[in-house]
Structures are given as C-alpha cells and as structure tokens.
N, C-alpha and C positions, 0 to 999 in steps of 0.2 A: 832371374835371381838378382842381377845387378840393379834392376829397378826397385825390387823389394828392399835391398840393402840401402839404396840411396834414400828411399822414403823413411826407413827405420832410423837412419842416422842423421836425417835432416835436422837442422837447428831452427827453432821457432822462437820469436820473442814472447816473453811472459805477458799475460794480460795486464792492462793498465789497472790503476788502483781502484777505479770504480767497479770494474768487472770483478776484481779480486774481492772486494767487499761484498758484492752481490753473491758470489760463489760461497763466501764464508757464511753469509746469512742462510743460503740454501743448505749448507752443511749443518748449521744450527737447527734448522727445521727438521732435518733427517734424524736428529738426536732428540730434540725437545718434543716433537709431535709423536705421542705414544704409538698410534697405529703404524706410522712409518718406522719408528725405532724398533718395533717388534720384528721388522724384516731386516733393517740395515744392521742391527746388532749382530746378526749372523756373520756379517763380514768381519766384524771386530773379533768374533770367536775364531774365524779362519786364521786371522793374523796372529792372534794370541796363541793358538795351539801350534801354528807354524813356527813361531818364535821359540816355543819350548823345544820343538823338534830340531831346529837348526842349531841351537846352543847345545843341546844334548849331544849331537854329532860332533860339534867343535871341541867339546871337552872330553871326547873319547867314550861316551856312553853308547850303547847299542839301542837304536830306535826300533821299537817293536810295532808301532802303528799309532794312528790317530783316529779318534772317533768324534764326530760332531752330532749333537742331538737337537731335536726339534724345539726344546726349551731354551736354545741358544747356549747351552753348556757344552763342554767338550772335555776330552781326556786324551792326553798324550802319554803313552807308556814307553819308558826306556829302561834298559837294564844296566846296572853298574853299582857302584857303592851307594848305599842308602843315605850316606851323609858325606860331608866333605865339600871342598870348593866347587867341584863339578856339579854336584846336586844343587848347591846354593845358587849358582849361576843359572842352571836350568829352570829352577822355580822362579827366580827373579825375572827371567826374560819375558814371561807370559804377559803380564799387565803393562810392562814397559814397551813390548814389541810394537803395538799399534802406533804409539807416539813416535818411536824411533823410525819406523817405516814412513810415517807421515813426514818426518823431518827430511828423510832421504828423498822422498818424492818432491818435497819443496826445493831441495838442492837441484834436482833434475829440471824442474820448471824454471828456477832462477837462472840456471846456466844455459838455458835454451835447448835442453835435451829431454823435453817432455815426452816426445814420441818414443825415444829409446827407452825411457823409464816405463812407459806402458808395456812395451814388449818384454822388458825384464820382469815386470809383474806377471805377465802372461806365462812366461817360462817358469816362474816360481810356482804358479798354480798347477802347471803340468807336473812338476816334480812333487808337489804336495799330494796330487791325486794318486801317486804311486804308493803313498803311505796311508791312505784312508782305508779304514777297515769296517765301515758300515754303510748301508744303502743311503741313509739320509745324508751322511757326510759326502758321499759320492755325488748326490744330487746337488747339494749346495755348491761344491767346488766346480762341478760341470757347468751349472748355470752361470756362475761367476765368470768362468773361463770363456763361455760362449759370448756373453755380453762384452767382455773385454776384447775378444777377438773381433767382434763386429765393429767396435770402436776403432781399433787399429787398422781394420781392413777397409772400411767404407766411409768414415768421417774425414773431413778435410783437416789439414794440419792445425788450423786455428781452433776448430772444435775439439780436436784431440788434446790440445794444450789445455783447453778449459776443463775437459774431463779429468786430466791429470791433476790439475789444481784443485778441483772439487774433491777428488780422492784424498789428496794430501791434507786439505783443510778438514775433511771429515775425520780422518784418522787422528790428526793433531787434537781435535776437540773431543773425540770419542774416548781417547786414552784417559784423561783425567775424569771424565764423566763416568766411565766404567768403574773407576776406583771409588768414586763417591757412591755409586750404586752398590758396590761391594760392601762398603762400610755400613750402609743401612742394613744389609743382610747380616753382617757380623754382629751388629748391635742387637738384632732381633734373634740372635742365636741360630741363624739359618745357614751359616757358612763355616761350619767348624772345620771343614777340610779345604778351605781356601788356600791359595798359594802363600799369603803372608802367615797364616796359622801353621802351615806345614813347615815353613822356614823357622817359625818360632820354636817348634818342637825339635828340630834337628840342630838348632844353634843355641838354644836357651836365651835368645834375644826375643823380647815380646813381639808377638805378631803385629801389634799396633805400630811398633817402630819400623818394621819392614813395610807395612802399608804406607807409613809416612815417607819413607825413602822412595817407594814406587811413585807416590804422588808428586814428590819434588822432582824426580827425574822426568815424569810426564809433563809437568808444568814447564820445566826447563826446555824440553823439546818444543812445546807449544810456543813459548816466547821466541826461541830461535827460528822456528818455522814461520811465525808471523812476521818477523823482521825480514826474512828472505822474500816472502811472497809480497810484502807491501813495499819493498824497496824499489 
C-alpha cells in the first residue's frame, strides 16, 4: 500500500517543449484523421456526459443515469426544475467539460503531478461507471478504465507523464472542434435538441449565443492549457 501511494503521489517533470509539440501533433491527428476520430470522439462524449452529471449533482438535481451510444452521442438524465440557473449550468457544462478537464490535466502535468492526475481520472471513470445505464456505455467506460489502469500500473513515470499530457492536449483541442462540428449539424438542421438550442428554449437567449459562449470558454481553456504545457 505504501509503495502504491508513493508511486501515485510521485512528482515528475513535464516533458520538454519538443516532446510537448510532438504530443500535440499526435492529439491533432487523433481529431483530424476521420478513422481515428470515429473512435476517439467517444472519449469526448464520456467527458461531455460526465460533466453534465457532475454539475447536475452540484446544483442539487437528482441524477437518473447516463447513456452512451455507438454513434458517439449520449444522454444524461437528471430530475429537478426544468428551467432556472441549475438547469442552465447543467446544460452549459457538457461542451465546456472536455476543455475544462483538459486544462485541469494540463495543470497536473505542469505542477509535476501527472501520475496523480491519471489516478484521479481513473477514479472518475469508476464513479461514472456507476451511473451508466446501457451496455454500450458500460463497454466504452470499462475499456477506457482498463487502458488507463494499465498505464498507471505498468508504464514508467516518464511514459505516464507523456500519456497525461497527450490526454490533456487531446481534450483541449477536441473541445473547440466538437463545437465546430456541432455548428455544422445545427446549420444543416440536424441538431435541434443540442445543448445550445435547449438553452435557447429555456432562457429565450438564442442558441447561437450560447454556442458562441461555449466556444469562447473552450478556446480560453485551450489558450490557458497551451501556455501551461509549453512553459
């Protein structure tokens, strides 16, 4: 137990700028290359729906469960007031969640706590697993958890730090990209029930304004995370 705790709390230096750039390029490849993106975007959905769930609990709503689908869509069901600040924050959290988590991972890498950050991500996946309500969602979260456990259990500290930085870079970049992808669907009339449009209906502020706010927040996280990782 002591040895495990010592490994989990060990501090490791952040990768140098050349490695950081290479990992960022690999993250870009995971997003820009369509065959890979079809798989990696499921990770974005996991964080997206998890963010809905966390914020729903924080604002006092009752979380009923989370579903993840094979087309990379998801659904988080919570009970409470259908409008109001709590519902607004819950809906706002989804598309901002990946960017914010990417920023937090960047902080962990920058401060030398990349390994502890990976363990916290693993714990978060275990807690999320308790809320999954469909078989495909269970499969996605279980596979993600097994891969992350293997990283924390068998890779050396330097490799673990690199994996943490890759995860952070991927989430920071995937946040704005997901919103750009969403806007394409909105313009094609294929996303009438998207988070921004739901926000538009309950607040009477146009869905496009909410989309813009989400994009600005995601870009802000990207800029902040890039500064941390490149410093």
